[in-house]
C-alpha positions as CSV (number, residue, x, y, z in Angstrom):
1,M,-88.5,-27.4,50.1
2,D,-91.1,-30.1,49.8
3,F,-94.3,-28.6,48.4
4,N,-96.4,-31.8,48.7
5,D,-99.0,-32.2,51.5
6,T,-97.7,-33.5,54.8
7,P,-99.9,-36.4,56.1
8,Q,-101.7,-33.9,58.4
9,E,-102.3,-31.6,55.4
10,A,-103.5,-34.4,53.2
11,E,-106.0,-35.4,56.0
12,F,-107.2,-31.8,56.2
13,R,-107.6,-31.6,52.4
14,A,-109.7,-34.8,52.4
15,E,-111.8,-33.4,55.2
16,A,-112.4,-30.1,53.2
17,Q,-113.2,-32.1,50.0
18,R,-115.8,-34.1,51.8
19,W,-117.5,-31.1,53.3
20,L,-117.5,-29.1,50.1
21,S,-118.8,-32.1,48.1
22,D,-121.7,-32.4,50.5
23,N,-122.5,-28.6,50.6
24,A,-121.7,-27.2,47.1
25,K,-121.8,-28.1,43.4
26,P,-118.5,-28.7,41.6
27,R,-117.7,-26.2,38.9
28,T,-118.6,-27.5,35.5
29,E,-117.4,-24.5,33.6
30,S,-114.2,-22.4,33.7
31,G,-113.2,-22.0,37.3
32,G,-109.7,-20.7,37.1
33,M,-108.2,-17.4,38.3
34,M,-109.4,-15.5,35.3
35,A,-113.0,-16.6,35.8
36,M,-112.7,-15.3,39.4
37,F,-111.5,-11.9,38.1
38,A,-114.6,-11.9,35.8
39,E,-116.9,-12.9,38.6
40,A,-115.6,-10.1,40.7
41,E,-116.3,-7.6,38.0
42,G,-119.8,-8.8,37.5
43,E,-120.5,-8.3,41.2
44,G,-122.6,-5.3,42.0
45,G,-123.5,-4.5,38.5
46,N,-127.2,-3.5,38.6
47,R,-127.9,-2.4,42.2
48,G,-131.3,-4.0,42.0
49,E,-132.9,-7.0,43.5
50,A,-130.5,-9.4,41.7
51,E,-127.6,-7.8,43.6
52,W,-129.3,-8.1,47.0
53,E,-130.1,-11.7,46.2
54,M,-126.3,-12.2,45.5
55,V,-125.6,-10.6,48.9
56,R,-128.0,-12.9,50.6
57,Q,-126.6,-15.9,49.0
58,A,-123.0,-14.9,49.9
59,Q,-124.0,-14.3,53.5
60,A,-125.8,-17.7,53.6
61,W,-122.7,-19.5,52.2
62,Q,-120.4,-17.7,54.7
63,K,-122.7,-18.6,57.6
64,R,-122.8,-22.2,56.5
65,K,-119.0,-22.3,56.5
66,Y,-118.8,-20.5,59.8
67,D,-121.2,-22.9,61.5
68,A,-119.1,-25.9,60.2
69,G,-115.8,-24.3,61.2
70,W,-114.5,-23.5,57.7
71,A,-114.6,-19.7,58.0
72,G,-111.4,-18.0,59.2
73,I,-109.2,-21.1,59.0
74,T,-106.2,-19.3,60.7
75,W,-108.3,-17.1,63.0
76,P,-108.3,-17.8,66.8
77,K,-111.1,-20.2,67.9
78,R,-112.2,-17.4,70.3
79,Y,-113.5,-15.5,67.4
80,G,-115.0,-18.4,65.5
81,G,-111.9,-19.5,63.6
82,R,-110.2,-22.8,63.5
83,G,-106.8,-21.8,64.8
84,A,-105.2,-23.7,62.0
85,S,-102.1,-23.1,59.9
86,I,-101.6,-20.8,56.9
87,M,-101.0,-23.9,54.8
88,Q,-104.4,-25.2,55.8
89,Q,-105.9,-21.9,54.7
90,V,-104.2,-22.3,51.3
91,I,-105.5,-25.8,51.0
92,W,-109.0,-24.7,51.8
93,G,-108.8,-21.9,49.2
94,Q,-107.6,-24.4,46.5
95,E,-110.5,-26.8,47.2
96,E,-113.2,-24.2,47.5
97,A,-112.2,-22.7,44.2
98,K,-113.3,-26.0,42.6
99,Y,-116.9,-25.4,43.6
100,E,-119.7,-23.0,42.5
101,T,-119.9,-20.5,45.3
102,P,-121.3,-16.9,45.6
103,P,-118.9,-14.0,45.0
104,N,-116.5,-13.3,47.9
105,I,-117.9,-10.0,49.2
106,F,-116.1,-10.5,52.6
107,M,-112.5,-10.0,51.4
108,I,-112.3,-6.5,52.8
109,G,-113.7,-7.6,56.2
110,I,-112.1,-11.0,56.7
111,G,-109.0,-10.3,54.6
112,M,-108.2,-6.8,55.7
113,A,-110.3,-5.3,58.5
114,G,-110.2,-8.5,60.6
115,P,-106.5,-8.9,60.7
116,T,-106.1,-5.2,61.4
117,I,-108.5,-5.4,64.4
118,Q,-106.7,-8.5,65.7
119,V,-103.4,-6.6,65.7
120,H,-104.4,-3.1,66.8
121,G,-107.9,-3.5,68.3
122,S,-108.9,-3.6,72.0
123,N,-110.4,-6.7,73.5
124,E,-113.8,-5.1,73.4
125,Q,-113.4,-4.3,69.7
126,K,-112.3,-7.8,69.0
127,D,-115.3,-9.3,70.9
128,R,-117.7,-6.9,69.2
129,Y,-116.7,-7.1,65.5
130,L,-114.8,-10.3,64.7
131,K,-117.5,-12.9,65.0
132,P,-120.2,-11.1,63.1
133,M,-117.6,-10.3,60.4
134,L,-116.5,-13.9,60.1
135,S,-120.0,-15.3,60.1
136,G,-121.0,-13.0,57.2
137,E,-123.6,-11.2,59.3
138,E,-121.9,-7.8,58.9
139,I,-120.2,-6.8,55.7
140,W,-117.3,-4.3,55.7
141,C,-115.8,-1.7,53.2
142,Q,-112.6,0.2,53.1
143,L,-112.6,4.1,53.2
144,F,-109.0,5.0,52.3
145,S,-108.7,6.6,48.8
146,E,-109.6,10.2,48.1
147,P,-110.1,12.2,44.9
148,G,-107.2,14.6,45.8
149,A,-104.7,12.2,47.2
150,G,-104.4,9.7,44.4
151,S,-102.2,6.8,45.4
152,D,-100.6,8.9,48.2
153,L,-102.8,7.7,51.1
154,A,-100.9,9.9,53.5
155,G,-102.0,12.9,51.5
156,L,-105.7,12.4,52.6
157,R,-107.7,15.4,53.7
158,T,-110.8,13.9,55.4
159,R,-110.8,15.6,58.8
160,A,-111.6,14.2,62.2
161,V,-112.1,16.7,65.1
162,K,-112.4,15.5,68.7
163,E,-115.5,16.8,70.5
164,G,-115.9,15.2,74.0
165,D,-116.1,11.4,73.6
166,E,-116.8,11.7,69.9
167,W,-115.0,12.6,66.6
168,V,-116.7,14.7,64.0
169,V,-115.7,13.7,60.5
170,N,-116.0,15.7,57.2
171,G,-114.6,14.8,53.8
172,Q,-114.9,12.5,50.9
173,K,-113.7,9.0,49.9
174,V,-113.7,7.3,46.5
175,W,-113.5,3.9,44.8
176,T,-115.1,2.3,47.9
177,S,-116.2,-1.2,46.8
178,G,-119.4,-2.5,48.3
179,A,-120.1,0.5,50.4
180,H,-123.8,0.4,49.5
181,Y,-124.3,-3.0,51.1
182,S,-121.8,-2.7,54.0
183,K,-122.6,-2.3,57.6
184,W,-119.1,-1.1,58.7
185,G,-116.2,0.7,57.2
186,I,-112.5,1.1,58.1
187,L,-111.7,4.8,57.8
188,V,-108.5,6.8,57.9
189,T,-108.7,10.5,58.7
190,R,-106.5,13.5,59.3
191,S,-106.8,14.4,63.0
192,D,-103.8,16.8,63.2
193,P,-103.0,18.9,60.1
194,S,-100.1,20.6,61.9
195,A,-98.2,17.3,62.0
196,P,-96.2,15.8,59.1
197,K,-98.6,14.0,56.8
198,H,-97.7,10.4,58.0
199,K,-98.0,11.5,61.7
200,G,-101.3,13.2,61.9
201,L,-103.6,10.4,60.9
202,T,-106.2,8.5,63.0
203,Y,-108.0,5.3,62.1
204,F,-111.6,4.5,62.9
205,I,-114.4,1.9,62.5
206,V,-117.4,3.7,61.2
207,D,-121.1,2.7,61.0
208,M,-122.1,3.1,57.4
209,E,-125.6,3.8,58.5
210,S,-124.6,6.9,60.6
211,P,-126.3,10.2,59.9
212,G,-124.3,12.3,57.5
213,V,-122.9,9.3,55.4
214,E,-123.9,9.6,51.7
215,I,-123.0,6.9,49.2
216,R,-123.1,7.5,45.5
217,P,-122.4,4.8,42.8
218,I,-119.6,5.1,40.2
219,R,-120.4,3.3,36.9
220,Q,-117.4,1.4,35.7
221,M,-116.5,0.7,32.1
222,T,-117.4,-3.0,32.6
223,G,-121.0,-1.8,33.1
224,G,-121.0,-2.6,36.8
225,A,-121.3,-0.2,39.7
226,N,-119.6,-1.8,42.6
227,F,-117.5,1.2,43.4
228,N,-118.8,4.3,45.2
229,E,-118.0,7.8,46.3
230,V,-118.7,8.2,50.0
231,F,-119.3,11.7,51.6
232,F,-119.0,12.5,55.3
233,K,-120.9,15.5,56.6
234,D,-120.5,16.1,60.3
235,V,-120.5,12.3,60.9
236,R,-120.1,11.5,64.6
237,I,-117.9,8.5,65.5
238,P,-117.5,7.5,69.2
239,D,-114.0,7.4,70.4
240,S,-114.5,3.8,71.3
241,N,-114.5,3.1,67.6
242,R,-111.0,4.4,67.2
243,L,-108.5,1.7,66.2
244,G,-105.1,2.3,67.5
245,A,-103.7,5.5,69.2
246,V,-104.6,9.1,68.1
247,G,-102.1,10.1,65.4
248,Q,-100.9,6.5,64.8
249,G,-103.3,5.8,61.9
250,W,-100.5,5.3,59.4
251,S,-99.1,2.3,61.2
252,V,-102.6,0.8,61.5
253,A,-103.2,1.5,57.8
254,I,-100.0,-0.2,56.9
255,T,-101.2,-3.4,58.5
256,T,-104.4,-3.2,56.4
257,L,-102.5,-2.4,53.2
258,M,-100.1,-5.3,53.6
259,N,-103.0,-7.7,54.0
260,E,-104.8,-6.1,51.1
261,R,-101.9,-6.6,48.7
262,M,-101.6,-10.2,49.8
263,S,-105.3,-10.7,49.2
264,I,-105.3,-9.0,45.8
265,G,-102.1,-10.6,44.6
266,G,-103.4,-14.0,45.4
267,G,-101.1,-14.6,48.4
268,G,-100.8,-18.2,49.2
269,G,-104.2,-19.0,47.8
270,M,-102.9,-19.4,44.3
271,L,-100.2,-21.9,45.2
272,G,-100.8,-25.2,43.6
273,G,-104.1,-24.0,42.2
274,D,-105.3,-23.1,38.8
275,S,-103.1,-20.3,37.4
276,G,-105.7,-19.3,34.8
277,L,-104.0,-21.0,31.9
278,S,-106.7,-23.7,31.8
279,D,-109.1,-20.8,31.0
280,V,-106.8,-19.6,28.2
281,I,-106.5,-23.1,26.7
282,K,-110.2,-23.7,26.9
283,G,-110.8,-20.5,25.0
284,L,-108.1,-21.2,22.4
285,G,-109.7,-24.5,21.5
286,K,-112.6,-22.5,20.1
287,V,-110.5,-19.9,18.2
288,Y,-108.8,-20.6,14.9
289,V,-105.6,-19.4,13.3
290,N,-105.0,-20.2,9.6
291,G,-107.9,-22.6,9.7
292,R,-106.5,-24.6,12.6
293,P,-107.3,-24.4,16.4
294,A,-105.2,-21.6,17.9
295,I,-103.9,-24.0,20.5
296,E,-102.0,-25.9,17.7
297,N,-100.2,-22.8,16.5
298,A,-96.5,-22.6,17.4
299,A,-96.5,-18.9,18.1
300,V,-99.6,-19.2,20.4
301,R,-98.0,-22.1,22.3
302,H,-94.8,-20.1,22.7
303,Q,-96.8,-17.3,24.3
304,L,-98.6,-19.8,26.6
305,A,-95.2,-21.1,27.7
306,R,-94.2,-17.5,28.6
307,F,-97.3,-17.1,30.7
308,M,-96.7,-20.4,32.4
309,T,-93.1,-19.3,33.3
310,R,-94.3,-16.1,34.8
311,F,-97.0,-17.8,36.8
312,K,-94.4,-20.3,38.2
313,G,-92.3,-17.3,39.4
314,L,-95.4,-16.0,41.1
315,E,-96.1,-19.3,42.7
316,L,-92.6,-19.5,44.1
317,T,-92.7,-15.9,45.3
318,G,-96.0,-16.8,47.1
319,Y,-94.1,-19.5,49.0
320,R,-91.8,-16.8,50.4
321,T,-94.9,-15.0,51.8
322,L,-96.1,-18.3,53.3
323,S,-92.8,-18.9,54.9
324,A,-92.8,-15.5,56.6
325,L,-96.4,-16.0,57.8
326,S,-95.7,-19.5,59.1
327,M,-92.9,-18.0,61.2
328,G,-95.2,-15.3,62.7
329,G,-94.1,-12.5,60.4
330,M,-96.2,-10.0,58.4
331,P,-96.8,-10.1,54.6
332,G,-93.7,-8.4,53.2
333,A,-92.7,-6.7,50.0
334,E,-93.2,-10.1,48.2
335,S,-96.9,-9.3,48.3
336,S,-96.2,-6.2,46.2
337,I,-94.4,-8.4,43.6
338,M,-97.4,-10.7,43.4
339,K,-99.9,-7.9,43.3
340,L,-98.1,-6.1,40.5
341,E,-97.4,-9.1,38.4
342,M,-100.8,-10.7,38.8
343,G,-102.6,-7.6,37.5
344,L,-100.3,-7.2,34.6
345,L,-100.5,-10.9,33.7
346,A,-104.3,-11.0,33.9
347,Q,-104.6,-8.0,31.5
348,Q,-102.0,-9.3,29.1
349,M,-103.7,-12.8,29.0
350,A,-107.1,-11.2,28.4
351,A,-105.7,-9.0,25.6
352,F,-104.0,-12.1,24.0
353,V,-107.2,-14.1,23.9
354,M,-109.2,-11.1,22.7
355,E,-106.8,-10.4,19.8
356,L,-106.9,-14.0,18.6
357,Q,-110.7,-13.7,18.4
358,G,-110.4,-11.0,15.8
359,P,-113.4,-8.7,15.4
360,N,-115.3,-10.9,17.9
361,G,-112.9,-9.8,20.5
362,V,-114.9,-6.6,21.0
363,L,-118.2,-8.3,21.7
364,M,-119.6,-7.9,25.2
365,D,-122.8,-9.9,24.7
366,S,-122.4,-12.9,26.9
367,D,-124.8,-14.9,24.7
368,V,-122.6,-14.8,21.7
369,A,-119.1,-13.9,22.8
370,L,-116.4,-16.5,23.5
371,M,-116.7,-18.0,27.1
372,E,-119.6,-15.7,27.8
373,A,-117.4,-12.6,27.3
374,M,-115.3,-13.6,30.3
375,W,-112.1,-12.2,28.7
376,Q,-113.7,-8.9,27.9
377,Q,-114.8,-8.6,31.5
378,V,-111.3,-9.4,32.7
379,Y,-109.7,-6.9,30.3
380,L,-111.9,-4.0,31.3
381,G,-112.0,-4.9,35.0
382,V,-108.3,-5.5,35.8
383,P,-107.3,-1.8,35.6
384,A,-109.3,-1.4,38.8
385,I,-107.4,-4.2,40.4
386,R,-104.1,-2.7,39.4
387,I,-105.1,0.5,41.2
388,A,-106.6,-1.1,44.3
389,G,-104.2,-1.6,47.1
390,G,-101.7,0.8,45.5
391,T,-101.0,1.4,41.9
392,D,-98.4,-0.3,39.8
393,E,-96.1,2.7,40.4
394,V,-96.5,2.4,44.2
395,Q,-95.7,-1.3,44.0
396,R,-92.6,-0.7,41.9
397,N,-91.3,1.8,44.5
398,I,-91.9,-0.7,47.3
399,I,-90.1,-3.4,45.4
400,G,-87.2,-1.1,44.4
401,E,-86.7,0.1,47.9
402,R,-87.5,-2.9,50.1
403,V,-86.5,-5.8,47.8
404,L,-83.7,-4.4,45.5
405,G,-82.4,-1.9,48.1
406,L,-82.5,1.0,45.7
407,P,-82.4,4.6,47.1
408,A,-85.8,6.0,48.2
409,D,-87.6,8.6,46.2
410,V,-86.8,12.2,47.1
411,R,-89.5,13.6,49.3
412,L,-89.8,17.3,49.6
413,D,-92.6,17.0,52.2
414,K,-90.7,14.9,54.7
415,G,-91.0,16.4,58.2
416,V,-93.1,19.3,56.9
417,P,-96.4,20.0,58.7
418,F,-99.2,18.8,56.4
419,N,-100.9,22.2,56.4
420,E,-97.7,23.8,55.1
421,V,-97.3,21.4,52.1
422,P,-97.9,23.4,48.9
423,T,-101.1,22.2,47.1
424,G,-101.7,24.7,44.3
425,P,-99.9,25.1,40.9
426,R,-96.3,26.1,41.1
427,T,-95.3,29.5,39.7
428,A,-92.0,29.7,38.0
429,T,-89.6,32.4,39.2
430,V,-86.9,34.2,37.2
């Protein structure tokens, strides 16, 4: 397979470079993948005016791209996209990463909710939600995880009860990124507790400003507070905001999750781009081992080679995903490989650089720590990324079953009505 740009792709890349150079400043400092992890963790830290200024800047940048035809490269032109190829989306991502831009607070909307609405939504829903989403006018959040369900999304207990043309929702969601500045949320509920747990779910679009929605911040160990708990108390959602059929919420949610794993894992966006090793090398030039720069140490260079080998594997796996998408398929289990390995690699690389710093590796003060404490931010923030979109254990199960063809886990709740699944502690019998 030829990974070089075709003449058409080269022309598209040059066009993107011209527009970006006219509208944004090139990155002068670290701009690799690890810097992006650190930026994401800094987002939503203080919940003050600085955060709202970040939101305004992000919306302004998204609107500028939208007006120029650079938002939603692969989206249909009808909804404000360019109707271009997935490879052009990859090229755009590679080029945009070279410039200083606001944090991407639109990943949930454009990367997850948008594709789900395009697949499962009615024409009215597509016309209502997609353009304001793509232009940055309306920000979206994801309301999936719950305190009692862990990584088992199908074990959720937030209830939706039909009353006339509305649904009344009660329950709690957790780890909802950006809920406090989002206009809309994608919500999975249990509408039929007498059905098996994967069969009784219904998926909604919810207005986050609805009466009965309460948002509480969760302070992270990075110091930020971009995650939230969201409580629903008699929240009324019109049936016109239902996405997909009643009881078919699981199949709709799978579309969202597959796109989420691709987004978190890097998908095609990392192909040919900066793997993050330039960030490592830049940092190691300022760290010493036995009186010499760490980058000159044989053991350090050996570890760098190991990182590079693993990143190359990720890159080639990403091309599999691109191949599937280019043929009209959905992101497959390859996205789970990338999501799992990317999180592990990011944390291992951060630990490696922090260890080489010695006692300075524990410093969080950006004024004195190496590379403004970027590696400390990555190390503390990546565990959240390893949970989001399905934990490492969930990804390993997917890889084992769908890639390696191993037997599925034994499920004692298969076919059992959800309201009959035991939930309390088990009592041993003699």
